[in-house]
KESE-941334 format. One record per atom (N, C-alpha, C): residue number from 1; atom name; x, z, y. Coordinates in steps of 0.1 Angstrom, whole numbers. Each point is the difference from the previous one (the first is absolute). Example, Ala and Ser with C-alpha at 12.3 -4.5 7.8 and 13.67 -1.06 7.14 Angstrom:
<pts>
@num->1&atomo->N&east->132&up->78&north->-57;
@num->1&atomo->CA&east->-9&up->0&north->12;
@num->1&atomo->C&east->9&up->0&north->12;
@num->2&atomo->N&east->-4&up->-7&north->11;
@num->2&atomo->CA&east->9&up->0&north->11;
@num->2&atomo->C&east->-8&up->8&north->11;
</pts>
This chain:
<pts>
@num->1&atomo->N&east->0&up->146&north->-24;
@num->1&atomo->CA&east->-7&up->-10&north->-8;
@num->1&atomo->C&east->1&up->4&north->-14;
@num->2&atomo->N&east->12&up->4&north->-5;
@num->2&atomo->CA&east->1&up->3&north->-14;
@num->2&atomo->C&east->-9&up->12&north->-4;
@num->3&atomo->N&east->-1&up->10&north->9;
@num->3&atomo->CA&east->-8&up->12&north->-3;
@num->3&atomo->C&east->-15&up->-4&north->-1;
@num->4&atomo->N&east->-5&up->-9&north->8;
@num->4&atomo->CA&east->-14&up->-5&north->-1;
@num->4&atomo->C&east->-2&up->-7&north->-13;
@num->5&atomo->N&east->10&up->-8&north->-4;
@num->5&atomo->CA&east->-2&up->-8&north->-12;
@num->5&atomo->C&east->0&up->9&north->-12;
@num->6&atomo->N&east->9&up->10&north->0;
@num->6&atomo->CA&east->0&up->10&north->-12;
@num->6&atomo->C&east->-13&up->8&north->0;
@num->7&atomo->N&east->-5&up->4&north->12;
@num->7&atomo->CA&east->-13&up->7&north->0;
@num->7&atomo->C&east->-11&up->-9&north->-5;
@num->8&atomo->N&east->-1&up->-12&north->4;
@num->8&atomo->CA&east->-10&up->-9&north->-4;
@num->8&atomo->C&east->1&up->-3&north->-15;
@num->9&atomo->N&east->12&up->-1&north->-6;
@num->9&atomo->CA&east->1&up->-2&north->-14;
@num->9&atomo->C&east->-4&up->12&north->-8;
@num->10&atomo->N&east->3&up->12&north->5;
@num->10&atomo->CA&east->-4&up->13&north->-6;
@num->10&atomo->C&east->-16&up->1&north->0;
@num->11&atomo->N&east->-6&up->-4&north->11;
@num->11&atomo->CA&east->-15&up->0&north->0;
@num->11&atomo->C&east->-6&up->-10&north->-9;
@num->12&atomo->N&east->6&up->-12&north->-2;
@num->12&atomo->CA&east->-5&up->-10&north->-9;
@num->12&atomo->C&east->2&up->5&north->-14;
@num->13&atomo->N&east->11&up->7&north->-4;
@num->13&atomo->CA&east->2&up->5&north->-13;
@num->13&atomo->C&east->-10&up->11&north->-3;
@num->14&atomo->N&east->-3&up->8&north->10;
@num->14&atomo->CA&east->-9&up->11&north->-2;
@num->14&atomo->C&east->-14&up->-6&north->-2;
@num->15&atomo->N&east->-4&up->-10&north->7;
@num->15&atomo->CA&east->-13&up->-6&north->-2;
@num->15&atomo->C&east->-2&up->-7&north->-13;
@num->16&atomo->N&east->11&up->-6&north->-5;
@num->16&atomo->CA&east->-1&up->-7&north->-12;
@num->16&atomo->C&east->1&up->9&north->-12;
@num->17&atomo->N&east->6&up->12&north->2;
@num->17&atomo->CA&east->2&up->9&north->-11;
@num->17&atomo->C&east->-12&up->9&north->-2;
@num->18&atomo->N&east->-8&up->2&north->10;
@num->18&atomo->CA&east->-11&up->9&north->0;
@num->18&atomo->C&east->-12&up->-6&north->-8;
@num->19&atomo->N&east->-5&up->6&north->-11;
@num->19&atomo->CA&east->-10&up->-6&north->-8;
@num->19&atomo->C&east->-14&up->0&north->7;
@num->20&atomo->N&east->-2&up->8&north->11;
@num->20&atomo->CA&east->-13&up->1&north->6;
@num->20&atomo->C&east->-1&up->-11&north->12;
@num->21&atomo->N&east->11&up->-6&north->3;
@num->21&atomo->CA&east->0&up->-10&north->11;
@num->21&atomo->C&east->3&up->-14&north->-5;
@num->22&atomo->N&east->-8&up->-9&north->3;
@num->22&atomo->CA&east->2&up->-14&north->-4;
@num->22&atomo->C&east->8&up->-7&north->12;
@num->23&atomo->N&east->13&up->-2&north->-2;
@num->23&atomo->CA&east->8&up->-6&north->11;
@num->23&atomo->C&east->-5&up->-13&north->5;
@num->24&atomo->N&east->-6&up->-8&north->-9;
@num->24&atomo->CA&east->-5&up->-13&north->4;
@num->24&atomo->C&east->-11&up->2&north->10;
@num->25&atomo->N&east->-8&up->10&north->-1;
@num->25&atomo->CA&east->-11&up->3&north->10;
@num->25&atomo->C&east->5&up->5&north->13;
@num->26&atomo->N&east->12&up->5&north->1;
@num->26&atomo->CA&east->5&up->7&north->12;
@num->26&atomo->C&east->9&up->-10&north->8;
@num->27&atomo->N&east->4&up->-11&north->-5;
@num->27&atomo->CA&east->9&up->-9&north->7;
@num->27&atomo->C&east->-8&up->-9&north->9;
@num->28&atomo->N&east->5&up->-3&north->12;
@num->28&atomo->CA&east->-8&up->-10&north->8;
@num->28&atomo->C&east->2&up->-14&north->-5;
@num->29&atomo->N&east->-9&up->-9&north->4;
@num->29&atomo->CA&east->1&up->-14&north->-5;
@num->29&atomo->C&east->12&up->-6&north->5;
@num->30&atomo->N&east->5&up->-10&north->-7;
@num->30&atomo->CA&east->12&up->-7&north->4;
@num->30&atomo->C&east->-3&up->-7&north->13;
@num->31&atomo->N&east->10&up->-1&north->9;
@num->31&atomo->CA&east->-3&up->-6&north->13;
@num->31&atomo->C&east->-1&up->-16&north->-2;
@num->32&atomo->N&east->-8&up->-6&north->8;
@num->32&atomo->CA&east->0&up->-14&north->0;
@num->32&atomo->C&east->10&up->-5&north->10;
@num->33&atomo->N&east->10&up->-8&north->-4;
@num->33&atomo->CA&east->10&up->-5&north->8;
@num->33&atomo->C&east->-1&up->-15&north->3;
@num->34&atomo->N&east->3&up->-4&north->12;
@num->34&atomo->CA&east->-1&up->-14&north->4;
@num->34&atomo->C&east->13&up->-4&north->7;
@num->35&atomo->N&east->6&up->-11&north->-4;
@num->35&atomo->CA&east->12&up->-5&north->5;
@num->35&atomo->C&east->-1&up->-3&north->15;
@num->36&atomo->N&east->8&up->6&north->8;
@num->36&atomo->CA&east->0&up->-2&north->15;
@num->36&atomo->C&east->11&up->-11&north->3;
@num->37&atomo->N&east->12&up->1&north->-6;
@num->37&atomo->CA&east->10&up->-10&north->2;
@num->37&atomo->C&east->12&up->2&north->-10;
@num->38&atomo->N&east->8&up->-11&north->-1;
@num->38&atomo->CA&east->12&up->1&north->-7;
@num->38&atomo->C&east->11&up->-2&north->11;
@num->39&atomo->N&east->12&up->7&north->-3;
@num->39&atomo->CA&east->10&up->-1&north->10;
@num->39&atomo->C&east->14&up->-2&north->-7;
@num->40&atomo->N&east->7&up->-10&north->5;
@num->40&atomo->CA&east->14&up->-3&north->-5;
@num->40&atomo->C&east->9&up->3&north->12;
@num->41&atomo->N&east->10&up->9&north->-2;
@num->41&atomo->CA&east->9&up->4&north->10;
@num->41&atomo->C&east->14&up->-4&north->-4;
@num->42&atomo->N&east->7&up->-7&north->9;
@num->42&atomo->CA&east->14&up->-4&north->-2;
@num->42&atomo->C&east->9&up->10&north->6;
@num->43&atomo->N&east->9&up->5&north->-8;
@num->43&atomo->CA&east->9&up->10&north->4;
@num->43&atomo->C&east->15&up->-5&north->1;
@num->44&atomo->N&east->7&up->6&north->10;
@num->44&atomo->CA&east->14&up->-3&north->1;
@num->44&atomo->C&east->8&up->9&north->-9;
@num->45&atomo->N&east->13&up->0&north->2;
@num->45&atomo->CA&east->9&up->9&north->-8;
@num->45&atomo->C&east->-1&up->14&north->5;
@num->46&atomo->N&east->0&up->9&north->-9;
@num->46&atomo->CA&east->0&up->15&north->4;
@num->46&atomo->C&east->12&up->3&north->8;
@num->47&atomo->N&east->-1&up->9&north->10;
@num->47&atomo->CA&east->11&up->5&north->7;
@num->47&atomo->C&east->1&up->15&north->-3;
@num->48&atomo->N&east->11&up->3&north->-7;
@num->48&atomo->CA&east->2&up->14&north->-4;
@num->48&atomo->C&east->6&up->8&north->12;
@num->49&atomo->N&east->-7&up->10&north->4;
@num->49&atomo->CA&east->4&up->8&north->11;
@num->49&atomo->C&east->8&up->12&north->-4;
@num->50&atomo->N&east->0&up->4&north->-13;
@num->50&atomo->CA&east->8&up->11&north->-4;
@num->50&atomo->C&east->-9&up->11&north->-6;
@num->51&atomo->N&east->7&up->11&north->-3;
@num->51&atomo->CA&east->-7&up->12&north->-6;
@num->51&atomo->C&east->-3&up->10&north->10;
@num->52&atomo->N&east->-11&up->7&north->-2;
@num->52&atomo->CA&east->-4&up->12&north->8;
@num->52&atomo->C&east->0&up->12&north->-10;
@num->53&atomo->N&east->-2&up->12&north->5;
@num->53&atomo->CA&east->-1&up->11&north->-9;
@num->53&atomo->C&east->-11&up->-1&north->-10;
@num->54&atomo->N&east->-11&up->-8&north->4;
@num->54&atomo->CA&east->-12&up->-1&north->-9;
@num->54&atomo->C&east->1&up->-12&north->-8;
@num->55&atomo->N&east->4&up->-11&north->5;
@num->55&atomo->CA&east->-1&up->-13&north->-7;
@num->55&atomo->C&east->9&up->-11&north->6;
@num->56&atomo->N&east->1&up->-11&north->-7;
@num->56&atomo->CA&east->6&up->-12&north->6;
@num->56&atomo->C&east->-9&up->-7&north->9;
@num->57&atomo->N&east->5&up->-6&north->10;
@num->57&atomo->CA&east->-9&up->-7&north->10;
@num->57&atomo->C&east->4&up->-15&north->0;
@num->58&atomo->N&east->-11&up->-9&north->-2;
@num->58&atomo->CA&east->1&up->-14&north->1;
@num->58&atomo->C&east->-10&up->-5&north->10;
@num->59&atomo->N&east->3&up->-11&north->6;
@num->59&atomo->CA&east->-10&up->-8&north->7;
@num->59&atomo->C&east->0&up->-14&north->-5;
@num->60&atomo->N&east->-12&up->-6&north->-2;
@num->60&atomo->CA&east->-1&up->-13&north->-6;
@num->60&atomo->C&east->-8&up->-8&north->10;
@num->61&atomo->N&east->6&up->-11&north->6;
@num->61&atomo->CA&east->-8&up->-8&north->10;
@num->61&atomo->C&east->-11&up->-8&north->-7;
@num->62&atomo->N&east->-11&up->0&north->7;
@num->62&atomo->CA&east->-11&up->-9&north->-3;
@num->62&atomo->C&east->2&up->-13&north->8;
@num->63&atomo->N&east->2&up->-11&north->-7;
@num->63&atomo->CA&east->3&up->-12&north->7;
@num->63&atomo->C&east->-11&up->-11&north->1;
@num->64&atomo->N&east->-11&up->3&north->-6;
@num->64&atomo->CA&east->-12&up->-9&north->0;
@num->64&atomo->C&east->-9&up->2&north->-11;
@num->65&atomo->N&east->-10&up->-9&north->-2;
@num->65&atomo->CA&east->-9&up->1&north->-11;
@num->65&atomo->C&east->-14&up->-5&north->4;
@num->66&atomo->N&east->-9&up->1&north->-9;
@num->66&atomo->CA&east->-13&up->-5&north->2;
@num->66&atomo->C&east->-11&up->9&north->-6;
@num->67&atomo->N&east->-11&up->1&north->7;
@num->67&atomo->CA&east->-11&up->8&north->-5;
@num->67&atomo->C&east->-12&up->-9&north->-1;
@num->68&atomo->N&east->-7&up->0&north->-11;
@num->68&atomo->CA&east->-12&up->-9&north->-2;
@num->68&atomo->C&east->-11&up->7&north->-7;
@num->69&atomo->N&east->-12&up->-3&north->3;
@num->69&atomo->CA&east->-11&up->6&north->-6;
@num->69&atomo->C&east->-13&up->-2&north->7;
@num->70&atomo->N&east->-11&up->5&north->-6;
@num->70&atomo->CA&east->-13&up->-2&north->7;
@num->70&atomo->C&east->-2&up->8&north->13;
@num->71&atomo->N&east->8&up->11&north->1;
@num->71&atomo->CA&east->-2&up->9&north->11;
@num->71&atomo->C&east->10&up->-3&north->12;
@num->72&atomo->N&east->12&up->-6&north->-3;
@num->72&atomo->CA&east->10&up->-2&north->10;
@num->72&atomo->C&east->10&up->-10&north->-5;
@num->73&atomo->N&east->5&up->-9&north->9;
@num->73&atomo->CA&east->10&up->-9&north->-3;
@num->73&atomo->C&east->10&up->0&north->11;
@num->74&atomo->N&east->13&up->-1&north->-3;
@num->74&atomo->CA&east->10&up->0&north->11;
@num->74&atomo->C&east->14&up->0&north->-5;
@num->75&atomo->N&east->9&up->2&north->9;
@num->75&atomo->CA&east->14&up->-1&north->-3;
@num->75&atomo->C&east->7&up->14&north->3;
@num->76&atomo->N&east->8&up->4&north->-10;
@num->76&atomo->CA&east->8&up->12&north->3;
@num->76&atomo->C&east->11&up->-4&north->9;
@num->77&atomo->N&east->1&up->6&north->11;
@num->77&atomo->CA&east->10&up->-3&north->10;
@num->77&atomo->C&east->13&up->6&north->-3;
@num->78&atomo->N&east->11&up->-8&north->3;
@num->78&atomo->CA&east->14&up->6&north->-2;
@num->78&atomo->C&east->2&up->11&north->10;
@num->79&atomo->N&east->9&up->9&north->-4;
@num->79&atomo->CA&east->4&up->11&north->9;
@num->79&atomo->C&east->-4&up->14&north->-5;
@num->80&atomo->N&east->-8&up->1&north->-11;
@num->80&atomo->CA&east->-4&up->13&north->-5;
@num->80&atomo->C&east->10&up->6&north->-9;
@num->81&atomo->N&east->-2&up->12&north->-5;
@num->81&atomo->CA&east->9&up->7&north->-9;
@num->81&atomo->C&east->-7&up->8&north->-10;
@num->82&atomo->N&east->6&up->2&north->-11;
@num->82&atomo->CA&east->-3&up->10&north->-10;
@num->82&atomo->C&east->11&up->11&north->2;
@num->83&atomo->N&east->-4&up->12&north->4;
@num->83&atomo->CA&east->10&up->11&north->1;
@num->83&atomo->C&east->-1&up->8&north->-13;
@num->84&atomo->N&east->11&up->1&north->-7;
@num->84&atomo->CA&east->0&up->6&north->-14;
@num->84&atomo->C&east->8&up->13&north->0;
@num->85&atomo->N&east->-5&up->10&north->-6;
@num->85&atomo->CA&east->7&up->12&north->-4;
@num->85&atomo->C&east->1&up->0&north->-15;
@num->86&atomo->N&east->11&up->-1&north->-6;
@num->86&atomo->CA&east->2&up->0&north->-15;
@num->86&atomo->C&east->4&up->14&north->-4;
@num->87&atomo->N&east->-10&up->8&north->-4;
@num->87&atomo->CA&east->2&up->14&north->-3;
@num->87&atomo->C&east->8&up->2&north->-13;
@num->88&atomo->N&east->6&up->11&north->-1;
@num->88&atomo->CA&east->8&up->4&north->-11;
@num->88&atomo->C&east->-9&up->2&north->-13;
@num->89&atomo->N&east->-13&up->3&north->2;
@num->89&atomo->CA&east->-9&up->2&north->-11;
@num->89&atomo->C&east->-5&up->-13&north->-6;
@num->90&atomo->N&east->4&up->-11&north->6;
@num->90&atomo->CA&east->-4&up->-13&north->-5;
@num->90&atomo->C&east->-12&up->-6&north->8;
@num->91&atomo->N&east->-6&up->7&north->8;
@num->91&atomo->CA&east->-11&up->-5&north->8;
@num->91&atomo->C&east->5&up->-8&north->12;
@num->92&atomo->N&east->-7&up->-9&north->5;
@num->92&atomo->CA&east->4&up->-8&north->12;
@num->92&atomo->C&east->-11&up->1&north->10;
@num->93&atomo->N&east->3&up->5&north->12;
@num->93&atomo->CA&east->-10&up->1&north->11;
@num->93&atomo->C&east->3&up->-13&north->8;
@num->94&atomo->N&east->-11&up->-7&north->3;
@num->94&atomo->CA&east->1&up->-12&north->8;
@num->94&atomo->C&east->-10&up->1&north->12;
@num->95&atomo->N&east->5&up->-4&north->11;
@num->95&atomo->CA&east->-8&up->-2&north->12;
@num->95&atomo->C&east->1&up->-15&north->4;
@num->96&atomo->N&east->-10&up->-8&north->-1;
@num->96&atomo->CA&east->0&up->-14&north->3;
@num->96&atomo->C&east->-6&up->-1&north->15;
@num->97&atomo->N&east->7&up->-8&north->8;
@num->97&atomo->CA&east->-5&up->-2&north->14;
@num->97&atomo->C&east->2&up->-15&north->3;
@num->98&atomo->N&east->-11&up->-7&north->1;
@num->98&atomo->CA&east->1&up->-14&north->3;
@num->98&atomo->C&east->-13&up->-5&north->6;
@num->99&atomo->N&east->0&up->-12&north->5;
@num->99&atomo->CA&east->-12&up->-7&north->6;
@num->99&atomo->C&east->-4&up->-12&north->-8;
@num->100&atomo->N&east->-13&up->-2&north->0;
@num->100&atomo->CA&east->-7&up->-12&north->-5;
@num->100&atomo->C&east->-6&up->-7&north->12;
@num->101&atomo->N&east->1&up->-13&north->0;
@num->101&atomo->CA&east->-7&up->-8&north->10;
@num->101&atomo->C&east->-10&up->-8&north->-7;
@num->102&atomo->N&east->-13&up->4&north->3;
@num->102&atomo->CA&east->-11&up->-7&north->-8;
@num->102&atomo->C&east->-1&up->-15&north->4;
@num->103&atomo->N&east->-6&up->-8&north->-8;
@num->103&atomo->CA&east->-1&up->-14&north->3;
@num->103&atomo->C&east->-8&up->-3&north->13;
@num->104&atomo->N&east->-8&up->9&north->4;
@num->104&atomo->CA&east->-6&up->-2&north->13;
@num->104&atomo->C&east->7&up->7&north->12;
@num->105&atomo->N&east->13&up->3&north->-3;
@num->105&atomo->CA&east->9&up->4&north->11;
@num->105&atomo->C&east->1&up->15&north->3;
@num->106&atomo->N&east->-7&up->9&north->-7;
@num->106&atomo->CA&east->0&up->14&north->3;
@num->106&atomo->C&east->11&up->7&north->-7;
@num->107&atomo->N&east->8&up->8&north->7;
@num->107&atomo->CA&east->11&up->8&north->-6;
@num->107&atomo->C&east->-6&up->13&north->-6;
@num->108&atomo->N&east->5&up->3&north->-12;
@num->108&atomo->CA&east->-5&up->13&north->-7;
@num->108&atomo->C&east->13&up->7&north->-4;
@num->109&atomo->N&east->1&up->12&north->5;
@num->109&atomo->CA&east->12&up->8&north->-5;
@num->109&atomo->C&east->-4&up->8&north->-12;
@num->110&atomo->N&east->9&up->1&north->-10;
@num->110&atomo->CA&east->-2&up->7&north->-12;
@num->110&atomo->C&east->12&up->10&north->-2;
@num->111&atomo->N&east->-3&up->13&north->0;
@num->111&atomo->CA&east->10&up->10&north->-2;
@num->111&atomo->C&east->-6&up->8&north->-12;
@num->112&atomo->N&east->8&up->0&north->-11;
@num->112&atomo->CA&east->-4&up->6&north->-13;
@num->112&atomo->C&east->10&up->9&north->-5;
@num->113&atomo->N&east->-2&up->13&north->2;
@num->113&atomo->CA&east->8&up->10&north->-8;
@num->113&atomo->C&east->-6&up->1&north->-14;
@num->114&atomo->N&east->9&up->1&north->-10;
@num->114&atomo->CA&east->-5&up->3&north->-13;
@num->114&atomo->C&east->11&up->5&north->-9;
@num->115&atomo->N&east->-3&up->6&north->-11;
@num->115&atomo->CA&east->10&up->4&north->-10;
@num->115&atomo->C&east->-3&up->-7&north->-13;
@num->116&atomo->N&east->10&up->-3&north->-8;
@num->116&atomo->CA&east->-2&up->-6&north->-13;
@num->116&atomo->C&east->10&up->6&north->-10;
</pts>
């Protein structure tokens, strides 16, 4: 991820520094975004599992919550977890795994790996 970001920044600097290229003409239009839902998640206390050679490991229980919006409405079901690796470089890797039960009774599983 970091390599792609650096490459993208270098390309942007090259485009904006070049007198023969108008960077404004080469950029795509801004995306049109539309709210799908808001989510509030209730978390329990973090459980520290200890250190690994790469990072510290925590798990944080997801104990409930609510999702509301024009696209979906429902309840965040208890029993999910945020799995956290707290790396020595300051980055946190999180894998969230939980279920939502929509207001019309449908279960939806959400598994989200991401880095921040």
